[in-house]
N, C-alpha and C positions, 0 to 999 in steps of 0.2 A: 518654843521657837513660834513666833506666830509671821503668817506670810500676808504681805498686802499687796496691792495690783499693781505696784510697781514693780514687783519682784523683789524687795528688800526686804529680809528677813531679820526679823527683830532678836537676838540673844537676849537671855534671860538677864546676862549682865547689865545690858544696853537699857532694856527695860527700868531695872533697879536704878540705874544711873539716869535716867531720862526721869522718873518720880523725883529722884532726890534733887535734881537740879531744875525742876519745873519746866523741862522741854515738853512740848506736845507733839503728837504723832504726825499731826497736819505741817508743823516747822519743819520736821524731819522729812517727810516725804516731800515738800517744796524744796527744800534744800538738797535732796538727792536727784531730783528731776534736773533743777536748771540750776546747779551751783558749779563750781570749779572744781575739777579734780586735778589733783596732785597723787604723785605716787612717791608715797614714802615707805622703804623697806619694801614688805611685802604686801603692805597695806595702802588702800586710797584713802584719802584725807579731800572731802567736801566742805567746801565754805563758800557763801554768798557775798561776794564783793559787789556793792550797789555802786560805786562809781565805775566800776568795769562794765556792769551790766548796764548803766546809763548811757554807753556808748553801744554796746552790742545789741541789746534789746531791750527798749528802754518800756515795751510794752509789759513786761515781766513787774514792773514796778507801779500799775496799774492794777495787778490780778488780786481779787478780794483776800485770796490766803496772805498774800505778802501784807497786804494793807493791816490786817487783823493782827496779824503777828511780825510785825517787822523788826520790833527788838530781838527778839528770839532769834529770828532768822539771818538777821546782819551780824549776832554775836555767837553763833553756836557753831561748832567744828562736827563734822562727822567721819567717823574712821569704819571703814567699810573693807571687807577681807571677803573676796568670793562669794557676793552678793548677801553677805550675811553684815549687820550693823553690829561690829562690836562694842563700841561706846559712842557715846555722844557728850561733849563738852561746852562748856562756856569760855570764849576768848579773852582773855584778861589782858594780853600783850600781842606785840606785833608777833604773827606768825612768820617764822624765817623759810625761806624755801628751800 
């Protein structure tokens, strides 16, 4: 397991899935730090919703990391359990609440 400055720990499974799906650590960290958190069972799901951020914190949309990895950030969901990134996946359909 690898620890980042945001106290998010990447599990071995998450690292493998990130590599398979082409998701960068920068995009993961940005979503974890700035995304919307929802509780799903015992885990927390983080997504970055651009429309909601336009109303809430428009400055995030001008962040260098967001501009560089915008497509990844908008299309990725994280599953986190107790500060450990369990997996990251590409959102293909609408996520139900």
